[in-house]
MOPAC internal coordinates of N, CA, C and O (Angstrom, degrees):
PM7 1SCF
backbone

  N    0.0000 0     0.00 0     0.00 0    0    0    0
  C    1.4543 1     0.00 0     0.00 0    1    0    0
  C    1.5254 1   110.46 1     0.00 0    2    1    0
  O    1.2310 1   119.77 1   138.57 1    3    2    1
  N    1.3185 1   118.04 1   -41.43 1    3    2    1
  C    1.4604 1   119.07 1  -178.75 1    5    3    2
  C    1.5301 1   112.66 1   -68.45 1    6    5    3
  O    1.2310 1   120.42 1   152.84 1    7    6    5
  N    1.3357 1   116.80 1   -27.16 1    7    6    5
  C    1.4529 1   119.58 1   177.04 1    9    7    6
  C    1.5319 1   110.48 1   -70.88 1   10    9    7
  O    1.2310 1   119.92 1   146.60 1   11   10    9
  N    1.3250 1   117.76 1   -33.40 1   11   10    9
  C    1.4612 1   122.44 1  -179.75 1   13   11   10
  C    1.5282 1   109.73 1  -143.17 1   14   13   11
  O    1.2310 1   119.88 1   -95.10 1   15   14   13
  N    1.3311 1   117.83 1    84.90 1   15   14   13
  C    1.4661 1   120.07 1  -177.82 1   17   15   14
  C    1.5279 1   113.44 1   -63.77 1   18   17   15
  O    1.2310 1   119.87 1   163.29 1   19   18   17
  N    1.3332 1   117.84 1   -16.71 1   19   18   17
  C    1.4594 1   121.23 1   180.00 1   21   19   18
  C    1.5244 1   112.27 1   -84.88 1   22   21   19
  O    1.2310 1   120.21 1  -175.68 1   23   22   21
  N    1.3058 1   117.21 1     4.32 1   23   22   21
  C    1.4625 1   122.07 1   179.41 1   25   23   22
  C    1.5292 1   111.51 1   -68.49 1   26   25   23
  O    1.2310 1   120.07 1   148.86 1   27   26   25
  N    1.3060 1   117.47 1   -31.14 1   27   26   25
  C    1.4617 1   121.72 1  -178.86 1   29   27   26
  C    1.5214 1   112.47 1   -69.40 1   30   29   27
  O    1.2310 1   121.17 1     2.27 1   31   30   29
  N    1.3109 1   115.37 1  -177.73 1   31   30   29
  C    1.4646 1   121.76 1   179.87 1   33   31   30
  C    1.5239 1   109.25 1   -99.00 1   34   33   31
  O    1.2310 1   120.56 1   -53.13 1   35   34   33
  N    1.3296 1   116.54 1   126.87 1   35   34   33
  C    1.4646 1   120.76 1   178.41 1   37   35   34
  C    1.5204 1   108.59 1   -81.72 1   38   37   35
  O    1.2310 1   120.72 1   -48.42 1   39   38   37
  N    1.3237 1   116.23 1   131.58 1   39   38   37
  C    1.4534 1   121.74 1  -177.51 1   41   39   38
  C    1.5299 1   110.16 1   -87.68 1   42   41   39
  O    1.2310 1   121.05 1    -9.13 1   43   42   41
  N    1.3278 1   115.60 1   170.87 1   43   42   41
  C    1.4690 1   122.59 1  -178.67 1   45   43   42
  C    1.5245 1   110.14 1  -122.90 1   46   45   43
  O    1.2310 1   121.31 1    -3.22 1   47   46   45
  N    1.3167 1   115.09 1   176.78 1   47   46   45
  C    1.4572 1   120.80 1   176.80 1   49   47   46
  C    1.5107 1   112.23 1    65.77 1   50   49   47
  O    1.2310 1   120.53 1    45.33 1   51   50   49
  N    1.3245 1   116.59 1  -134.67 1   51   50   49
  C    1.4603 1   122.06 1  -178.60 1   53   51   50
  C    1.5326 1   111.73 1   -59.67 1   54   53   51
  O    1.2310 1   120.70 1   152.18 1   55   54   53
  N    1.3146 1   116.26 1   -27.82 1   55   54   53
  C    1.4666 1   121.11 1  -178.55 1   57   55   54
  C    1.5346 1   112.07 1   -99.89 1   58   57   55
  O    1.2310 1   120.20 1  -153.18 1   59   58   57
  N    1.3338 1   117.22 1    26.82 1   59   58   57
  C    1.4642 1   121.25 1  -170.18 1   61   59   58
  C    1.5235 1   114.91 1   -59.97 1   62   61   59
  O    1.2310 1   118.65 1   154.18 1   63   62   61
  N    1.2934 1   120.19 1   -25.82 1   63   62   61
  C    1.4670 1   121.84 1   178.95 1   65   63   62
  C    1.5246 1   112.80 1   -98.81 1   66   65   63
  O    1.2310 1   120.46 1  -172.38 1   67   66   65
  N    1.3047 1   116.73 1     7.62 1   67   66   65
  C    1.4568 1   122.05 1  -177.62 1   69   67   66
  C    1.5253 1   110.28 1   -99.80 1   70   69   67
  O    1.2310 1   120.98 1   -41.89 1   71   70   69
  N    1.2990 1   115.73 1   138.11 1   71   70   69
  C    1.4648 1   123.28 1   174.69 1   73   71   70
  C    1.5200 1   107.52 1  -111.02 1   74   73   71
  O    1.2310 1   120.15 1   -33.84 1   75   74   73
  N    1.3299 1   117.32 1   146.16 1   75   74   73
  C    1.4637 1   121.36 1   178.92 1   77   75   74
  C    1.5223 1   109.45 1  -129.49 1   78   77   75
  O    1.2310 1   121.49 1   -51.94 1   79   78   77
  N    1.3067 1   114.75 1   128.06 1   79   78   77
  C    1.4602 1   122.67 1   176.28 1   81   79   78
  C    1.5230 1   107.84 1  -111.29 1   82   81   79
  O    1.2310 1   120.43 1   -48.20 1   83   82   81
  N    1.3198 1   116.78 1   131.80 1   83   82   81
  C    1.4678 1   121.56 1   178.90 1   85   83   82
  C    1.5231 1   108.30 1  -102.47 1   86   85   83
  O    1.2310 1   120.84 1   -40.08 1   87   86   85
  N    1.3419 1   116.00 1   139.92 1   87   86   85
  C    1.4528 1   119.44 1   178.22 1   89   87   86
  C    1.5256 1   110.24 1  -149.87 1   90   89   87
  O    1.2310 1   120.57 1   -30.82 1   91   90   89
  N    1.3285 1   116.53 1   149.18 1   91   90   89
  C    1.4675 1   120.54 1  -179.46 1   93   91   90
  C    1.5255 1   111.03 1   -80.13 1   94   93   91
  O    1.2310 1   121.31 1   -30.26 1   95   94   93
  N    1.3171 1   115.09 1   149.74 1   95   94   93
  C    1.4700 1   122.52 1   174.12 1   97   95   94
  C    1.5248 1   107.14 1  -138.17 1   98   97   95
  O    1.2310 1   120.16 1    -2.04 1   99   98   97
  N    1.3072 1   117.30 1   177.96 1   99   98   97
  C    1.4641 1   121.14 1  -175.93 1  101   99   98
  C    1.5247 1   113.37 1   -54.24 1  102  101   99
  O    1.2310 1   120.42 1   136.41 1  103  102  101
  N    1.3005 1   116.80 1   -43.59 1  103  102  101
  C    1.4685 1   119.45 1  -174.89 1  105  103  102
  C    1.5252 1   113.35 1  -110.40 1  106  105  103
  O    1.2310 1   119.87 1  -145.63 1  107  106  105
  N    1.3308 1   117.85 1    34.37 1  107  106  105
  C    1.4624 1   120.28 1   175.38 1  109  107  106
  C    1.5027 1   113.13 1   131.90 1  110  109  107
  O    1.2310 1   121.41 1    13.41 1  111  110  109
  N    1.3181 1   114.90 1  -166.59 1  111  110  109
  C    1.4552 1   121.43 1  -179.47 1  113  111  110
  C    1.5359 1   110.01 1   -96.20 1  114  113  111
  O    1.2310 1   121.01 1   -40.43 1  115  114  113
  N    1.3218 1   115.68 1   139.57 1  115  114  113
  C    1.4550 1   121.17 1   178.05 1  117  115  114
  C    1.5150 1   109.76 1  -117.66 1  118  117  115
  O    1.2310 1   121.00 1   -22.04 1  119  118  117
  N    1.3301 1   115.69 1   157.96 1  119  118  117
  C    1.4507 1   122.56 1   177.54 1  121  119  118
  C    1.5206 1   108.60 1  -121.46 1  122  121  119
  O    1.2310 1   120.99 1   -36.98 1  123  122  121
  N    1.3218 1   115.72 1   143.02 1  123  122  121
  C    1.4484 1   122.91 1   178.45 1  125  123  122
  C    1.5205 1   107.54 1  -122.27 1  126  125  123
  O    1.2310 1   120.13 1   -58.56 1  127  126  125
  N    1.3250 1   117.36 1   121.44 1  127  126  125
  C    1.4686 1   122.04 1  -179.02 1  129  127  126
  C    1.5270 1   109.59 1  -104.42 1  130  129  127
  O    1.2310 1   121.22 1   -46.30 1  131  130  129
  N    1.3261 1   115.27 1   133.70 1  131  130  129
  C    1.4579 1   119.86 1  -178.72 1  133  131  130
  C    1.5224 1   110.48 1  -152.34 1  134  133  131
  O    1.2310 1   121.22 1   -16.09 1  135  134  133
  N    1.3244 1   115.28 1   163.91 1  135  134  133
  C    1.4627 1   122.26 1   177.77 1  137  135  134
  C    1.5213 1   108.05 1  -124.30 1  138  137  135
  O    1.2310 1   120.48 1   -38.28 1  139  138  137
  N    1.3146 1   116.68 1   141.72 1  139  138  137
  C    1.4579 1   122.29 1   177.96 1  141  139  138
  C    1.5233 1   108.17 1  -104.27 1  142  141  139
  O    1.2310 1   120.57 1   -59.46 1  143  142  141
  N    1.3346 1   116.51 1   120.54 1  143  142  141
  C    1.4612 1   121.77 1   176.76 1  145  143  142
  C    1.5228 1   106.24 1  -105.63 1  146  145  143
  O    1.2310 1   121.14 1   -86.82 1  147  146  145
  N    1.3237 1   115.42 1    93.18 1  147  146  145
  C    1.4648 1   121.15 1  -172.76 1  149  147  146
  C    1.5230 1   113.25 1   -61.67 1  150  149  147
  O    1.2310 1   120.14 1   136.53 1  151  150  149
  N    1.3254 1   117.34 1   -43.47 1  151  150  149
  C    1.4671 1   119.59 1  -175.60 1  153  151  150
  C    1.5178 1   112.45 1   -62.25 1  154  153  151
  O    1.2310 1   120.23 1   150.46 1  155  154  153
  N    1.3265 1   117.16 1   -29.54 1  155  154  153
  C    1.4691 1   122.02 1   178.70 1  157  155  154
  C    1.5256 1   112.36 1  -100.22 1  158  157  155
  O    1.2310 1   120.28 1   176.22 1  159  158  157
  N    1.3304 1   117.08 1    -3.78 1  159  158  157
  C    1.4622 1   123.39 1  -176.08 1  161  159  158
  C    1.5315 1   110.44 1    52.04 1  162  161  159
  O    1.2310 1   122.03 1  -126.52 1  163  162  161
  N    1.3552 1   113.72 1    53.48 1  163  162  161
  C    1.4632 1   121.46 1  -176.41 1  165  163  162
  C    1.5202 1   109.42 1  -129.67 1  166  165  163
  O    1.2310 1   121.08 1   -35.37 1  167  166  165
  N    1.3178 1   115.55 1   144.63 1  167  166  165
  C    1.4625 1   121.89 1   171.58 1  169  167  166
  C    1.5269 1   106.81 1  -114.95 1  170  169  167
  O    1.2310 1   120.55 1   -56.88 1  171  170  169
  N    1.3399 1   116.55 1   123.12 1  171  170  169
  C    1.4679 1   122.32 1   179.20 1  173  171  170
  C    1.5166 1   108.34 1  -103.07 1  174  173  171
  O    1.2310 1   120.48 1   -57.71 1  175  174  173
  N    1.3260 1   116.68 1   122.29 1  175  174  173
  C    1.4560 1   121.57 1   179.14 1  177  175  174
  C    1.5195 1   109.65 1   -91.12 1  178  177  175
  O    1.2310 1   120.47 1   -49.45 1  179  178  177
  N    1.3522 1   116.70 1   130.55 1  179  178  177
  C    1.4537 1   121.43 1  -177.49 1  181  179  178
  C    1.5213 1   113.65 1  -104.08 1  182  181  179
  O    1.2310 1   120.15 1   134.76 1  183  182  181
  N    1.3218 1   117.32 1   -45.24 1  183  182  181
  C    1.4691 1   118.54 1  -173.55 1  185  183  182
  C    1.5200 1   109.99 1  -161.44 1  186  185  183
  O    1.2310 1   121.39 1   -25.65 1  187  186  185
  N    1.3111 1   114.95 1   154.35 1  187  186  185
  C    1.4516 1   122.33 1   171.31 1  189  187  186
  C    1.5214 1   106.66 1  -138.80 1  190  189  187
  O    1.2310 1   120.37 1   -44.44 1  191  190  189
  N    1.3202 1   116.90 1   135.56 1  191  190  189
  C    1.4642 1   119.69 1  -178.75 1  193  191  190
  C    1.5141 1   111.32 1   178.03 1  194  193  191
  O    1.2310 1   121.54 1    -2.55 1  195  194  193
  N    1.3147 1   114.65 1   177.45 1  195  194  193
  C    1.4525 1   119.98 1   177.31 1  197  195  194
  C    1.5218 1   109.57 1   -80.10 1  198  197  195
  O    1.2310 1   120.81 1   -13.76 1  199  198  197
  N    1.3176 1   116.06 1   166.24 1  199  198  197
  C    1.4668 1   122.05 1  -170.59 1  201  199  198
  C    1.5314 1   113.36 1   -62.98 1  202  201  199
  O    1.2310 1   119.88 1   144.86 1  203  202  201
  N    1.3116 1   117.84 1   -35.14 1  203  202  201
  C    1.4695 1   122.58 1  -176.62 1  205  203  202
  C    1.5308 1   111.25 1   -53.91 1  206  205  203
  O    1.2310 1   120.08 1   -73.34 1  207  206  205
  N    1.3275 1   117.44 1   106.66 1  207  206  205
  C    1.4598 1   123.01 1   176.62 1  209  207  206
  C    1.5207 1   114.32 1    75.44 1  210  209  207
  O    1.2310 1   119.85 1  -175.30 1  211  210  209
  N    1.3189 1   117.90 1     4.70 1  211  210  209
  C    1.4680 1   121.52 1  -175.26 1  213  211  210
  C    1.5250 1   111.70 1   -59.88 1  214  213  211
  O    1.2310 1   120.18 1   126.86 1  215  214  213
  N    1.3246 1   117.26 1   -53.14 1  215  214  213
  C    1.4698 1   121.25 1  -176.95 1  217  215  214
  C    1.5286 1   111.47 1   -69.63 1  218  217  215
  O    1.2310 1   120.06 1   144.06 1  219  218  217
  N    1.3129 1   117.48 1   -35.94 1  219  218  217
  C    1.4664 1   121.13 1   178.27 1  221  219  218
  C    1.5286 1   110.30 1   -60.97 1  222  221  219
  O    1.2310 1   120.55 1   133.33 1  223  222  221
  N    1.3315 1   116.56 1   -46.67 1  223  222  221
  C    1.4655 1   120.62 1  -179.81 1  225  223  222
  C    1.5282 1   111.02 1   -67.94 1  226  225  223
  O    1.2310 1   120.15 1   143.00 1  227  226  225
  N    1.3067 1   117.33 1   -37.00 1  227  226  225
  C    1.4593 1   121.40 1   178.69 1  229  227  226
  C    1.5301 1   110.57 1   -66.03 1  230  229  227
  O    1.2310 1   120.16 1   138.21 1  231  230  229
  N    1.3176 1   117.29 1   -41.79 1  231  230  229
  C    1.4648 1   120.69 1   176.54 1  233  231  230
  C    1.5217 1   111.01 1   -64.32 1  234  233  231
  O    1.2310 1   120.31 1   139.14 1  235  234  233
  N    1.3131 1   117.02 1   -40.86 1  235  234  233
  C    1.4709 1   121.28 1   178.20 1  237  235  234
  C    1.5293 1   109.98 1   -60.76 1  238  237  235
  O    1.2310 1   120.41 1   137.46 1  239  238  237
  N    1.3082 1   116.82 1   -42.54 1  239  238  237
  C    1.4610 1   120.90 1   179.05 1  241  239  238
  C    1.5297 1   110.45 1   -64.23 1  242  241  239
  O    1.2310 1   119.94 1   134.21 1  243  242  241
  N    1.3327 1   117.71 1   -45.79 1  243  242  241
  C    1.4553 1   121.51 1  -179.95 1  245  243  242
  C    1.5331 1   111.66 1   -61.89 1  246  245  243
  O    1.2310 1   120.21 1   141.19 1  247  246  245
  N    1.3303 1   117.20 1   -38.81 1  247  246  245
  C    1.4719 1   120.86 1   177.37 1  249  247  246
  C    1.5173 1   110.68 1   -63.02 1  250  249  247
  O    1.2310 1   120.30 1   142.89 1  251  250  249
  N    1.3220 1   117.04 1   -37.11 1  251  250  249
  C    1.4588 1   121.06 1  -177.91 1  253  251  250
  C    1.5387 1   111.48 1   -68.78 1  254  253  251
  O    1.2310 1   119.85 1   159.98 1  255  254  253
  N    1.3212 1   117.89 1   -20.02 1  255  254  253
  C    1.4631 1   121.49 1   178.15 1  257  255  254
  C    1.5250 1   112.79 1   -78.00 1  258  257  255
  O    1.2310 1   121.55 1   161.18 1  259  258  257
  N    1.3341 1   114.63 1   -18.82 1  259  258  257
  C    1.4555 1   118.87 1   176.84 1  261  259  258
  C    1.4328 1   115.33 1    96.56 1  262  261  259
  O    1.2310 1   120.10 1   180.00 1  263  262  261

């Protein structure tokens, strides 16, 4: 992921600046949410977790930022 941060899937709507990469782990599939800040050449990591409620919690967090 760090070699190519654009490999993930770019989300839409409230999560429009968020990218999500899916990867397998011992007990299932996990998702990693991050944002790419091109002007600063920075990747900000927001959350990692299983699919159950992942996007709902991420949207709730983004709403709380204003």
